[in-house]
C-alpha positions in Angstrom: -12.5 5.7 1.7 -12.2 9.1 -0.1 -13.6 11.4 3.1 -11.1 9.6 5.5 -8.2 10.7 3.4 -9.8 14.5 2.9 -10.4 14.5 6.6 -6.7 12.9 7.4 -5.3 15.6 4.8 -6.9 18.4 6.2 -5.6 17.1 9.9 -2.1 17.4 8.5 -3.2 20.9 6.7 -4.0 22.2 10.1 -0.9 21.1 12.6 1.5 22.5 9.7 2.3 25.1 11.9 3.1 22.8 15.1 6.1 20.8 13.4 8.6 18.7 15.2 12.4 17.6 14.3 12.0 15.6 11.2 12.4 12.1 11.1 12.8 11.6 7.0 15.7 13.9 5.6 17.5 14.0 2.2 19.4 11.0 1.5 17.6 8.6 3.8 16.6 5.6 2.7 13.3 3.6 4.0 11.9 0.0 3.6 8.4 -0.9 4.6 7.1 -4.4 4.7 3.1 -4.5 5.3 0.3 -7.1 5.6 -2.8 -5.2 4.1 -6.2 -5.4 5.5 -9.4 -4.7 3.3 -8.9 -5.4 -0.3 -11.5 -5.2 -3.8 -10.0 -8.5 -4.6 -12.3 -11.2 -4.9 -14.3 -11.8 -1.4 -17.9 -13.2 -0.4 -19.6 -16.5 0.2 -17.4 -18.7 -1.9 -13.9 -16.7 -1.8 -11.1 -17.7 0.4 -7.8 -15.9 0.8 -4.8 -17.9 0.0 -2.1 -15.3 0.6 -3.6 -11.8 2.3 -2.3 -8.7 0.5 1.4 -8.0 1.1 3.3 -5.2 0.3 7.2 -3.7 0.2 8.5 -0.6 -0.7 11.3 1.7 -0.5 11.6 5.5 -0.6 14.3 7.6 -0.9 14.8 11.3 0.8 15.0 13.7 -2.4 14.7 17.0 -1.4 14.2 18.9 2.1 12.1 21.6 2.3 10.2 21.4 -0.8 7.7 23.8 -1.4 7.8 25.1 2.0 9.8 24.8 4.9 9.7 21.4 6.7 8.3 19.4 3.7 10.5 16.5 2.7 10.2 14.8 -1.3 10.3 11.2 -1.0 10.7 9.0 -4.0 10.4 5.5 -4.3 9.2 1.9 -5.6 6.0 -0.5 -4.8 6.0 -4.0 -4.9 2.1 -5.8 -4.0 0.8 -9.0 -3.9 -2.6 -11.3 -2.9 -4.0 -14.1 -4.1 -7.8 -15.4 -3.6 -9.8 -18.6 -4.5 -13.2 -19.4 -5.6 -14.1 -22.6 -4.8 -17.8 -24.4 -5.6 -19.5 -27.7 -5.8 -22.1 -28.6 -8.3 -23.4 -32.2 -7.4 -20.4 -34.4 -6.8 -18.3 -32.0 -8.9 -15.4 -29.5 -7.2 -14.4 -26.4 -9.2 -13.0 -23.5 -8.7 -10.9 -20.1 -9.5 -7.4 -18.8 -8.6 -7.0 -14.9 -8.9 -3.8 -13.4 -8.6 -3.2 -9.4 -8.4 0.2 -8.1 -8.6 1.1 -3.9 -8.1 4.1 -2.8 -9.2 4.4 1.1 -9.0 6.5 4.5 -8.2 5.6 6.9 -5.4 6.2 10.0 -4.5 5.6 11.3 -0.9 5.6 14.7 1.1 6.3 14.1 4.8 6.2 16.3 7.4 6.7 16.1 10.8 3.7 16.3 13.7 5.2 14.8 16.5 8.4 13.7 17.7 9.7 10.1 16.7 6.6 10.3 13.9 7.3 10.1 10.4 3.7 11.6 8.7 3.5 11.5 4.8 0.9 11.7 1.7 1.2 10.8 -1.7 0.6 9.2 -5.0 1.7 6.5 -6.9 1.5 5.3 -10.9 1.6 1.5 -10.9 1.0 -1.1 -13.4 -1.7 -3.5 -11.9 -1.7 -7.3 -13.4 -4.4 -9.7 -12.8 -4.5 -13.3 -13.6 -7.0 -16.1 -12.8 -6.5 -20.1 -13.6 -9.5 -22.9 -13.0 -8.8 -25.8 -11.4 -11.3 -28.7 -10.9 -14.4 -28.9 -13.7 -14.7 -25.7 -14.0 -17.4 -24.7 -16.5 -14.7 -22.1 -18.1 -11.7 -23.5 -18.4 -9.7 -20.6 -19.4 -6.3 -18.8 -17.9 -7.1 -14.8 -18.9 -4.8 -12.1 -17.7 -4.9 -8.3 -17.8 -2.9 -5.2 -16.5 -3.2 -1.5 -17.1 -1.9 1.5 -15.5 -3.3 2.8 -12.2 -3.2 6.1 -10.0 -3.6 5.9 -6.3 -3.1 7.9 -3.4 -2.1 7.3 0.5 -1.6 8.8 3.7 0.6 6.9 6.2 3.0 7.5 9.2 6.0 5.3 10.9 6.6 5.7 14.7 10.1 4.7 15.3 11.2 3.3 18.2 14.3 3.8 17.7 16.7 5.8 14.8 16.2 2.8 12.1 13.1 0.6 13.2 9.5 2.1 13.0 6.2 0.5 13.1 3.7 1.7 9.8 0.6 2.2 9.1 -0.8 3.4 5.4 -4.5 4.0 4.0 -5.4 4.7 0.4 -5.2 2.7 -2.5 -2.6 -0.2 -3.6 -2.8 -4.2 -2.8 -5.4 -3.3 0.1 -6.8 0.0 1.8 -4.9 -0.4 5.2 -1.6 -1.7 5.2 0.2 -2.3 8.9 3.7 -3.5 9.1 7.2 -2.4 10.1 9.7 0.1 8.2 13.8 -0.1 8.3 15.9 3.5 7.9 18.9 1.8 6.0 
């Protein structure tokens, strides 16, 4: 995954001299809604997803020509949630655990216009990640632990605008999932 992000960053950097008209500007507000593919949240033989990773983020165009010409700085927030379940059987007894994973963060991104109608960006997120577990059935250990902690992640993304206010969105990186696909609305 790190190699993919580095390759995308190098590609973005090499295309800097071919900028197009910007699709993300100062005072723009964009809302993303996505479904995640690929997550480190529990998976495997006895695990199933009860709710796929979902995310909602918002971003505000804070400053154009940030650091260099054609770069726009965007700042915003992020919320992601996923739920999975471990289910097992021992003899006639069924038991299991439900896992909830929540990510709440603030993000900063640099936007660069590579091609018309495409808003390309990359950035960092500082988040608070909450993980909780609950047992059901005759679980050998009947606890409901919860934990949380700070996280720092990076991401690359793009929004292809079909019109001035509606776009398809894709992001790779670390959040609630490794890949998020969805829609974006400029308000």
